[in-house]
PADREN-923063 format. One record per atom (N, C-alpha, C): y, z, x; atom name; residue in one letter; residue number from 1. Coordinates in nm, 3 decimals, decimal comma. Layout:
# residues N
        py        pz        px   site   code   pos
         Y         Z         X     CA      A   NUM
...
//
This chain:
# residues 176
        py        pz        px   site   code   pos
     2,502    -8,369     0,238      N      M     1
     2,548    -8,376     0,103     CA      M     1
     2,427    -8,390     0,013      C      M     1
     2,431    -8,324    -0,099      N      A     2
     2,323    -8,332    -0,198     CA      A     2
     2,385    -8,358    -0,334      C      A     2
     2,312    -8,438    -0,412      N      G     3
     2,359    -8,468    -0,547     CA      G     3
     2,244    -8,458    -0,645      C      G     3
     2,268    -8,392    -0,756      N      N     4
     2,172    -8,386    -0,866     CA      N     4
     2,231    -8,465    -0,982      C      N     4
     2,145    -8,542    -1,049      N      Y     5
     2,193    -8,616    -1,165     CA      Y     5
     2,089    -8,611    -1,276      C      Y     5
     2,135    -8,632    -1,397      N      R     6
     2,049    -8,639    -1,514     CA      R     6
     2,112    -8,740    -1,609      C      R     6
     2,031    -8,830    -1,661      N      T     7
     2,082    -8,933    -1,750     CA      T     7
     2,033    -8,908    -1,892      C      T     7
     2,114    -8,951    -1,988      N      Q     8
     2,080    -8,941    -2,129     CA      Q     8
     2,119    -9,070    -2,199      C      Q     8
     2,031    -9,121    -2,283      N      M     9
     2,059    -9,242    -2,360     CA      M     9
     2,116    -9,204    -2,496      C      M     9
     2,194    -9,293    -2,554      N      W    10
     2,255    -9,275    -2,686     CA      W    10
     2,159    -9,329    -2,791      C      W    10
     2,126    -9,246    -2,889      N      D    11
     2,044    -9,290    -3,002     CA      D    11
     2,140    -9,330    -3,114      C      D    11
     2,145    -9,461    -3,145      N      K    12
     2,242    -9,512    -3,239     CA      K    12
     2,215    -9,462    -3,381      C      K    12
     2,084    -9,452    -3,420      N      Q    13
     2,052    -9,409    -3,556     CA      Q    13
     2,093    -9,264    -3,579      C      Q    13
     2,061    -9,176    -3,487      N      K    14
     2,091    -9,034    -3,502     CA      K    14
     2,231    -8,998    -3,453      C      K    14
     2,290    -9,091    -3,379      N      E    15
     2,421    -9,072    -3,317     CA      E    15
     2,428    -8,945    -3,233      C      E    15
     2,328    -8,929    -3,147      N      V    16
     2,322    -8,818    -3,051     CA      V    16
     2,266    -8,872    -2,920      C      V    16
     2,290    -8,798    -2,813      N      F    17
     2,229    -8,832    -2,686     CA      F    17
     2,090    -8,773    -2,681      C      F    17
     1,992    -8,853    -2,637      N      L    18
     1,854    -8,807    -2,626     CA      L    18
     1,841    -8,714    -2,506      C      L    18
     1,763    -8,604    -2,518      N      P    19
     1,751    -8,510    -2,406     CA      P    19
     1,684    -8,572    -2,285      C      P    19
     1,584    -8,658    -2,305      N      S    20
     1,522    -8,725    -2,192     CA      S    20
     1,475    -8,862    -2,238      C      S    20
     1,478    -8,957    -2,149      N      T    21
     1,438    -9,093    -2,180     CA      T    21
     1,339    -9,140    -2,075      C      T    21
     1,209    -9,148    -2,109      N      P    22
     1,113    -9,196    -2,011     CA      P    22
     1,133    -9,344    -1,982      C      P    22
     1,111    -9,382    -1,860      N      G    23
     1,127    -9,522    -1,820     CA      G    23
     1,264    -9,558    -1,770      C      G    23
     1,360    -9,472    -1,794      N      L    24
     1,495    -9,500    -1,747     CA      L    24
     1,504    -9,459    -1,600      C      L    24
     1,560    -9,545    -1,519      N      G    25
     1,572    -9,515    -1,377     CA      G    25
     1,712    -9,540    -1,326      C      G    25
     1,741    -9,482    -1,213      N      M    26
     1,872    -9,498    -1,151     CA      M    26
     1,852    -9,541    -1,006      C      M    26
     1,937    -9,631    -0,962      N      H    27
     1,939    -9,671    -0,822     CA      H    27
     2,063    -9,607    -0,760      C      H    27
     2,042    -9,529    -0,654      N      V    28
     2,153    -9,460    -0,588     CA      V    28
     2,180    -9,529    -0,454      C      V    28
     2,307    -9,564    -0,433      N      E    29
     2,346    -9,627    -0,307     CA      E    29
     2,469    -9,555    -0,253      C      E    29
     2,462    -9,515    -0,126      N      V    30
     2,572    -9,443    -0,063     CA      V    30
     2,617    -9,523     0,059      C      V    30
     2,749    -9,546     0,069      N      K    31
     2,806    -9,617     0,183     CA      K    31
     2,904    -9,526     0,255      C      K    31
     2,906    -9,537     0,388      N      D    32
     3,001    -9,458     0,467     CA      D    32
     3,136    -9,528     0,471      C      D    32
     3,238    -9,469     0,534      N      P    33
     3,372    -9,532     0,535     CA      P    33
     3,376    -9,669     0,601      C      P    33
     3,278    -9,698     0,688      N      D    34
     3,272    -9,829     0,754     CA      D    34
     3,202    -9,934     0,669      C      D    34
     3,149    -9,894     0,552      N      G    35
     3,080    -9,987     0,464     CA      G    35
     2,931    -9,999     0,491      C      G    35
     2,879    -9,919     0,583      N      K    36
     2,736    -9,924     0,614     CA      K    36
     2,660    -9,841     0,510      C      K    36
     2,544    -9,891     0,469      N      V    37
     2,463    -9,823     0,369     CA      V    37
     2,391    -9,705     0,435      C      V    37
     2,417    -9,584     0,383      N      V    38
     2,354    -9,463     0,434     CA      V    38
     2,227    -9,433     0,355      C      V    38
     2,231    -9,461     0,224      N      L    39
     2,118    -9,433     0,136     CA      L    39
     2,112    -9,540     0,028      C      L    39
     1,992    -9,594     0,005      N      S    40
     1,971    -9,690    -0,103     CA      S    40
     1,829    -9,667    -0,153      C      S    40
     1,819    -9,610    -0,273      N      R    41
     1,688    -9,571    -0,321     CA      R    41
     1,683    -9,569    -0,473      C      R    41
     1,564    -9,596    -0,529      N      Q    42
     1,541    -9,594    -0,673     CA      Q    42
     1,486    -9,457    -0,713      C      Q    42
     1,540    -9,399    -0,819      N      Y    43
     1,497    -9,270    -0,871     CA      Y    43
     1,466    -9,283    -1,018      C      Y    43
     1,416    -9,175    -1,078      N      G    44
     1,389    -9,171    -1,221     CA      G    44
     1,512    -9,134    -1,299      C      G    44
     1,490    -9,091    -1,426      N      S    45
     1,604    -9,056    -1,512     CA      S    45
     1,671    -8,926    -1,468      C      S    45
     1,599    -8,842    -1,395      N      E    46
     1,656    -8,722    -1,334     CA      E    46
     1,617    -8,722    -1,188      C      E    46
     1,704    -8,673    -1,104      N      G    47
     1,669    -8,672    -0,963     CA      G    47
     1,769    -8,599    -0,876      C      G    47
     1,732    -8,591    -0,750      N      R    48
     1,816    -8,527    -0,649     CA      R    48
     1,814    -8,617    -0,526      C      R    48
     1,932    -8,650    -0,478      N      F    49
     1,941    -8,730    -0,356     CA      F    49
     2,021    -8,652    -0,252      C      F    49
     1,981    -8,667    -0,129      N      T    50
     2,050    -8,600    -0,018     CA      T    50
     2,070    -8,700     0,095      C      T    50
     2,177    -8,682     0,169      N      F    51
     2,199    -8,763     0,289     CA      F    51
     2,290    -8,687     0,384      C      F    51
     2,281    -8,725     0,509      N      T    52
     2,367    -8,669     0,613     CA      T    52
     2,440    -8,784     0,678      C      T    52
     2,570    -8,773     0,688      N      S    53
     2,650    -8,877     0,750     CA      S    53
     2,717    -8,821     0,874      C      S    53
     2,724    -8,904     0,975      N      H    54
     2,787    -8,862     1,100     CA      H    54
     2,925    -8,925     1,116      C      H    54
     2,970    -8,996     1,012      N      T    55
     3,101    -9,060     1,014     CA      T    55
     3,195    -8,984     0,922      C      T    55
     3,309    -8,937     0,973      N      P    56
     3,403    -8,866     0,885     CA      P    56
     3,476    -8,965     0,795      C      P    56
     3,514    -8,916     0,678      N      G    57
     3,591    -8,999     0,586     CA      G    57
     3,530    -9,002     0,447      C      G    57
     3,589    -9,084     0,361      N      D    58
     3,544    -9,094     0,222     CA      D    58
     3,420    -9,182     0,214      C      D    58
     3,320    -9,132     0,144      N      H    59
     3,196    -9,206     0,122     CA      H    59
     3,195    -9,258    -0,022      C      H    59
     3,127    -9,369    -0,043      N      Q    60
     3,120    -9,430    -0,175     CA      Q    60
     2,978    -9,411    -0,229      C      Q    60
     2,968    -9,350    -0,347      N      I    61
     2,839    -9,327    -0,412     CA      I    61
     2,835    -9,414    -0,537      C      I    61
     2,735    -9,503    -0,545      N      C    62
     2,718    -9,591    -0,660     CA      C    62
     2,586    -9,559    -0,729      C      C    62
     2,592    -9,537    -0,859      N      L    63
     2,473    -9,515    -0,941     CA      L    63
     2,458    -9,635    -1,033      C      L    63
     2,343    -9,702    -1,027      N      H    64
     2,315    -9,818    -1,112     CA      H    64
     2,193    -9,786    -1,197      C      H    64
     2,200    -9,814    -1,327      N      S    65
     2,083    -9,792    -1,413     CA      S    65
     2,000    -9,920    -1,417      C      S    65
     1,872    -9,903    -1,452      N      N    66
     1,791   -10,024    -1,469     CA      N    66
     1,826   -10,082    -1,606      C      N    66
     1,880   -10,201    -1,605      N      S    67
     1,940   -10,260    -1,725     CA      S    67
     1,836   -10,301    -1,828      C      S    67
     1,708   -10,319    -1,792      N      T    68
     1,608   -10,361    -1,890     CA      T    68
     1,587   -10,251    -1,994      C      T    68
     1,588   -10,127    -1,953      N      R    69
     1,573   -10,016    -2,047     CA      R    69
     1,698   -10,003    -2,133      C      R    69
     1,813   -10,030    -2,075      N      M    70
     1,939   -10,021    -2,150     CA      M    70
     1,944   -10,126    -2,260      C      M    70
     1,885   -10,244    -2,237      N      A    71
     1,889   -10,352    -2,335     CA      A    71
     1,808   -10,317    -2,460      C      A    71
     1,712   -10,225    -2,449      N      L    72
     1,630   -10,188    -2,565     CA      L    72
     1,711   -10,113    -2,669      C      L    72
     1,814   -10,045    -2,626      N      F    73
     1,897    -9,970    -2,719     CA      F    73
     2,018   -10,054    -2,758      C      F    73
     2,042   -10,065    -2,887      N      A    74
     2,153   -10,148    -2,933     CA      A    74
     2,287   -10,092    -2,889      C      A    74
     2,298    -9,959    -2,888      N      G    75
     2,425    -9,897    -2,850     CA      G    75
     2,456    -9,917    -2,703      C      G    75
     2,357    -9,905    -2,618      N      G    76
     2,374    -9,926    -2,476     CA      G    76
     2,459    -9,822    -2,405      C      G    76
     2,474    -9,704    -2,467      N      K    77
     2,554    -9,600    -2,403     CA      K    77
     2,465    -9,512    -2,318      C      K    77
     2,515    -9,473    -2,205      N      L    78
     2,441    -9,390    -2,112     CA      L    78
     2,533    -9,280    -2,061      C      L    78
     2,487    -9,158    -2,064      N      R    79
     2,563    -9,045    -2,011     CA      R    79
     2,494    -9,000    -1,883      C      R    79
     2,573    -8,979    -1,780      N      V    80
     2,519    -8,935    -1,651     CA      V    80
     2,587    -8,804    -1,614      C      V    80
     2,508    -8,699    -1,598      N      H    81
     2,559    -8,570    -1,550     CA      H    81
     2,537    -8,571    -1,399      C      H    81
     2,645    -8,554    -1,323      N      L    82
     2,637    -8,562    -1,177     CA      L    82
     2,695    -8,435    -1,117      C      L    82
     2,616    -8,373    -1,029      N      D    83
     2,659    -8,251    -0,959     CA      D    83
     2,646    -8,278    -0,810      C      D    83
     2,758    -8,275    -0,740      N      I    84
     2,758    -8,303    -0,596     CA      I    84
     2,791    -8,176    -0,520      C      I    84
     2,710    -8,148    -0,419      N      Q    85
     2,731    -8,031    -0,335     CA      Q    85
     2,744    -8,080    -0,190      C      Q    85
     2,847    -8,028    -0,124      N      V    86
     2,877    -8,072     0,012     CA      V    86
     2,871    -7,953     0,106      C      V    86
     2,824    -7,976     0,227      N      G    87
     2,823    -7,872     0,330     CA      G    87
     2,708    -7,777     0,313      C      G    87
     2,732    -7,650     0,348      N      E    88
     2,625    -7,550     0,342     CA      E    88
     2,585    -7,518     0,199      C      E    88
     2,669    -7,556     0,101      N      H    89
     2,637    -7,532    -0,040     CA      H    89
     2,524    -7,623    -0,087      C      H    89
     2,496    -7,729    -0,011      N      A    90
     2,391    -7,824    -0,050     CA      A    90
     2,252    -7,770    -0,018      C      A    90
     2,242    -7,664     0,061      N      N    91
     2,111    -7,607     0,097     CA      N    91
     2,063    -7,511    -0,010      C      N    91
     1,935    -7,518    -0,039      N      N    92
     1,872    -7,426    -0,134     CA      N    92
     1,804    -7,317    -0,052      C      N    92
     1,875    -7,208    -0,026      N      Y    93
     1,825    -7,104     0,065     CA      Y    93
     1,703    -7,030     0,014      C      Y    93
     1,689    -7,000    -0,113      N      P    94
     1,563    -6,938    -0,157     CA      P    94
     1,442    -7,026    -0,129      C      P    94
     1,459    -7,156    -0,146      N      E    95
     1,350    -7,250    -0,118     CA      E    95
     1,320    -7,255     0,032      C      E    95
     1,423    -7,251     0,115      N      I    96
     1,405    -7,251     0,261     CA      I    96
     1,334    -7,123     0,304      C      I    96
     1,372    -7,010     0,246      N      A    97
     1,310    -6,882     0,282     CA      A    97
     1,162    -6,882     0,245      C      A    97
     1,129    -6,937     0,129      N      A    98
     0,990    -6,940     0,086     CA      A    98
     0,908    -7,036     0,174      C      A    98
     0,967    -7,148     0,210      N      K    99
     0,895    -7,248     0,289     CA      K    99
     0,871    -7,200     0,431      C      K    99
     0,974    -7,144     0,494      N      D   100
     0,962    -7,100     0,633     CA      D   100
     0,919    -6,955     0,648      C      D   100
     0,899    -6,885     0,535      N      K   101
     0,858    -6,744     0,534     CA      K   101
     0,954    -6,658     0,617      C      K   101
     1,081    -6,665     0,579      N      L   102
     1,185    -6,592     0,650     CA      L   102
     1,211    -6,457     0,582      C      L   102
     1,247    -6,360     0,665      N      T   103
     1,289    -6,231     0,610     CA      T   103
     1,432    -6,247     0,560      C      T   103
     1,480    -6,144     0,490      N      E   104
     1,615    -6,151     0,436     CA      E   104
     1,719    -6,159     0,548      C      E   104
     1,694    -6,089     0,657      N      L   105
     1,786    -6,091     0,770     CA      L   105
     1,787    -6,228     0,837      C      L   105
     1,668    -6,288     0,854      N      Q   106
     1,660    -6,421     0,914     CA      Q   106
     1,729    -6,525     0,825      C      Q   106
     1,710    -6,512     0,694      N      L   107
     1,774    -6,604     0,602     CA      L   107
     1,926    -6,593     0,608      C      L   107
     1,976    -6,469     0,613      N      R   108
     2,121    -6,448     0,623     CA      R   108
     2,175    -6,504     0,754      C      R   108
     2,100    -6,487     0,863      N      A   109
     2,141    -6,543     0,992     CA      A   109
     2,148    -6,696     0,985      C      A   109
     2,052    -6,757     0,916      N      R   110
     2,052    -6,903     0,901     CA      R   110
     2,173    -6,947     0,818      C      R   110
     2,204    -6,872     0,713      N      Q   111
     2,321    -6,904     0,631     CA      Q   111
     2,449    -6,897     0,714      C      Q   111
     2,461    -6,793     0,795      N      L   112
     2,581    -6,779     0,879     CA      L   112
     2,590    -6,891     0,982      C      L   112
     2,477    -6,929     1,041      N      L   113
     2,478    -7,040     1,137     CA      L   113
     2,519    -7,171     1,068      C      L   113
     2,470    -7,191     0,946      N      D   114
     2,509    -7,312     0,872     CA      D   114
     2,658    -7,310     0,839      C      D   114
     2,712    -7,192     0,807      N      Q   115
     2,854    -7,182     0,779     CA      Q   115
     2,937    -7,211     0,903      C      Q   115
     2,893    -7,160     1,018      N      V   116
     2,964    -7,186     1,144     CA      V   116
     2,960    -7,335     1,175      C      V   116
     2,845    -7,396     1,156      N      E   117
     2,832    -7,540     1,180     CA      E   117
     2,923    -7,620     1,087      C      E   117
     2,931    -7,578     0,961      N      Q   118
     3,018    -7,645     0,865     CA      Q   118
     3,165    -7,629     0,905      C      Q   118
     3,203    -7,513     0,953      N      I   119
     3,341    -7,490     0,997     CA      I   119
     3,373    -7,580     1,117      C      I   119
     3,278    -7,592     1,210      N      Q   120
     3,299    -7,680     1,326     CA      Q   120
     3,316    -7,825     1,282      C      Q   120
     3,233    -7,869     1,186      N      K   121
     3,246    -8,006     1,137     CA      K   121
     3,381    -8,027     1,069      C      K   121
     3,425    -7,929     0,993      N      E   122
     3,554    -7,940     0,926     CA      E   122
     3,669    -7,946     1,028      C      E   122
     3,658    -7,866     1,133      N      Q   123
     3,761    -7,870     1,238     CA      Q   123
     3,760    -8,005     1,310      C      Q   123
     3,642    -8,059     1,337      N      D   124
     3,634    -8,191     1,400     CA      D   124
     3,697    -8,298     1,310      C      D   124
     3,669    -8,288     1,181      N      Y   125
     3,726    -8,384     1,087     CA      Y   125
     3,878    -8,371     1,082      C      Y   125
     3,930    -8,248     1,083      N      Q   126
     4,075    -8,228     1,082     CA      Q   126
     4,139    -8,282     1,210      C      Q   126
     4,070    -8,264     1,324      N      R   127
     4,121    -8,322     1,451     CA      R   127
     4,127    -8,474     1,442      C      R   127
     4,021    -8,532     1,386      N      Y   128
     4,015    -8,677     1,370     CA      Y   128
     4,130    -8,726     1,281      C      Y   128
     4,155    -8,659     1,167      N      R   129
     4,264    -8,697     1,079     CA      R   129
     4,400    -8,677     1,147      C      R   129
     4,413    -8,568     1,223      N      E   130
     4,538    -8,542     1,293     CA      E   130
     4,566    -8,653     1,396      C      E   130
     4,462    -8,695     1,465      N      E   131
     4,478    -8,802     1,564     CA      E   131
     4,520    -8,933     1,496      C      E   131
     4,457    -8,966     1,384      N      R   132
     4,495    -9,087     1,311     CA      R   132
     4,639    -9,079     1,261      C      R   132
     4,678    -8,962     1,211      N      F   133
     4,815    -8,944     1,162     CA      F   133
     4,915    -8,955     1,277      C      F   133
     4,880    -8,897     1,392      N      R   134
     4,968    -8,904     1,508     CA      R   134
     4,987    -9,049     1,553      C      R   134
     4,878    -9,126     1,557      N      L   135
     4,887    -9,266     1,597     CA      L   135
     4,972    -9,346     1,498      C      L   135
     4,957    -9,318     1,370      N      T   136
     5,038    -9,386     1,269     CA      T   136
     5,185    -9,349     1,284      C      T   136
     5,212    -9,222     1,308      N      S   137
     5,351    -9,177     1,326     CA      S   137
     5,414    -9,240     1,449      C      S   137
     5,340    -9,245     1,559      N      E   138
     5,393    -9,306     1,681     CA      E   138
     5,419    -9,455     1,662      C      E   138
     5,330    -9,523     1,592      N      S   139
     5,349    -9,665     1,565     CA      S   139
     5,473    -9,687     1,478      C      S   139
     5,490    -9,606     1,376      N      T   140
     5,607    -9,617     1,289     CA      T   140
     5,735    -9,588     1,366      C      T   140
     5,731    -9,486     1,449      N      N   141
     5,846    -9,449     1,530     CA      N   141
     5,885    -9,564     1,624      C      N   141
     5,785    -9,627     1,685      N      Q   142
     5,812    -9,738     1,776     CA      Q   142
     5,872    -9,857     1,701      C      Q   142
     5,822    -9,887     1,582      N      R   143
     5,877    -9,997     1,503     CA      R   143
     6,021    -9,970     1,461      C      R   143
     6,051    -9,847     1,422      N      V   144
     6,187    -9,811     1,383     CA      V   144
     6,280    -9,825     1,503      C      V   144
     6,233    -9,782     1,621      N      L   145
     6,315    -9,794     1,741     CA      L   145
     6,348    -9,940     1,770      C      L   145
     6,247   -10,029     1,767      N      W   146
     6,273   -10,170     1,797     CA      W   146
     6,359   -10,235     1,689      C      W   146
     6,343   -10,193     1,563      N      W   147
     6,426   -10,247     1,456     CA      W   147
     6,572   -10,207     1,476      C      W   147
     6,597   -10,082     1,515      N      S   148
     6,735   -10,038     1,537     CA      S   148
     6,795   -10,106     1,660      C      S   148
     6,714   -10,129     1,764      N      I   149
     6,765   -10,202     1,881     CA      I   149
     6,801   -10,345     1,842      C      I   149
     6,714   -10,410     1,761      N      A   150
     6,741   -10,547     1,717     CA      A   150
     6,869   -10,552     1,632      C      A   150
     6,888   -10,456     1,544      N      Q   151
     7,009   -10,451     1,462     CA      Q   151
     7,134   -10,434     1,549      C      Q   151
     7,125   -10,347     1,651      N      T   152
     7,238   -10,324     1,740     CA      T   152
     7,272   -10,450     1,818      C      T   152
     7,170   -10,520     1,869      N      V   153
     7,194   -10,644     1,944     CA      V   153
     7,258   -10,749     1,854      C      V   153
     7,207   -10,762     1,732      N      I   154
     7,265   -10,861     1,638     CA      I   154
     7,409   -10,825     1,606      C      I   154
     7,440   -10,696     1,586      N      L   155
     7,576   -10,652     1,558     CA      L   155
     7,669   -10,683     1,674      C      L   155
     7,623   -10,655     1,797      N      I   156
     7,706   -10,683     1,916     CA      I   156
     7,730   -10,833     1,932      C      I   156
     7,623   -10,913     1,914      N      L   157
     7,638   -11,059     1,926     CA      L   157
     7,732   -11,114     1,818      C      L   157
     7,722   -11,061     1,696      N      T   158
     7,812   -11,104     1,589     CA      T   158
     7,957   -11,067     1,622      C      T   158
     7,977   -10,948     1,677      N      G   159
     8,112   -10,906     1,717     CA      G   159
     8,169   -10,996     1,826      C      G   159
     8,087   -11,029     1,927      N      I   160
     8,134   -11,117     2,036     CA      I   160
     8,168   -11,255     1,980      C      I   160
     8,081   -11,307     1,891      N      W   161
     8,106   -11,439     1,833     CA      W   161
     8,236   -11,438     1,751      C      W   161
     8,259   -11,331     1,674      N      Q   162
     8,383   -11,323     1,594     CA      Q   162
     8,506   -11,317     1,684      C      Q   162
     8,499   -11,239     1,793      N      M   163
     8,616   -11,229     1,883     CA      M   163
     8,645   -11,365     1,946      C      M   163
     8,544   -11,437     1,991      N      R   164
     8,566   -11,569     2,052     CA      R   164
     8,621   -11,667     1,948      C      R   164
     8,563   -11,662     1,829      N      H   165
     8,610   -11,754     1,725     CA      H   165
     8,756   -11,725     1,688      C      H   165
     8,792   -11,597     1,673      N      L   166
     8,930   -11,563     1,642     CA      L   166
     9,024   -11,600     1,757      C      L   166
     8,980   -11,578     1,880      N      K   167
     9,063   -11,613     1,995     CA      K   167
     9,090   -11,763     1,998      C      K   167
     8,981   -11,842     1,977      N      S   168
     9,001   -11,988     1,977     CA      S   168
     9,088   -12,031     1,858      C      S   168
     9,078   -11,964     1,746      N      F   169
     9,159   -11,995     1,629     CA      F   169
     9,307   -11,969     1,658      C      F   169
     9,336   -11,849     1,716      N      F   170
     9,476   -11,815     1,747     CA      F   170
     9,533   -11,907     1,857      C      F   170
     9,448   -11,945     1,951      N      E   171
     9,496   -12,039     2,056     CA      E   171
     9,525   -12,174     1,997      C      E   171
     9,443   -12,215     1,899      N      A   172
     9,466   -12,345     1,833     CA      A   172
     9,595   -12,342     1,751      C      A   172
     9,626   -12,232     1,693      N      K   173
     9,748   -12,217     1,612     CA      K   173
     9,870   -12,181     1,699      C      K   173
     9,846   -12,163     1,826      N      K   174
     9,949   -12,129     1,926     CA      K   174
    10,021   -12,000     1,892      C      K   174
     9,940   -11,903     1,845      N      L   175
     9,996   -11,770     1,819     CA      L   175
     9,978   -11,678     1,937      C      L   175
     9,895   -11,714     2,032      N      V   176
     9,872   -11,632     2,148     CA      V   176
     9,917   -11,703     2,271      C      V   176
//
């Protein structure tokens, strides 16, 4: 996963967002679904962060600004432009081709391999979700079964108690 961000401070006198603010920084923290920190790093007012996670599920991305710079501005407003790219879309292929000196055919082969890898990861994630859903469904089914058995037993016991009570009542009144 790759994320690009750009921050802008609010200028209260001009009532516009400043195009760039030197000294402003952002702290990026990424946690996986288990709550473990995958990435924790300080960046400038503009930056790019990347990480790879081996745990499927929802990840939490927290962006914190350095509050000392924010206190200098009376308005204290901050705009953050955030662009997140996931999977093979996070790779910058022209940059990879220039760095590794790849031909167009080699670059296309690498793109296709990355797409295949992304499809495999997506299928693994879907299998994982399907397994969790199946376990939840089986658990719910088992609870419903035991609840219906308990209701049936209570109904039968109530019926037996009513028949005995009525029988003893009629015997006491000498109607039977």
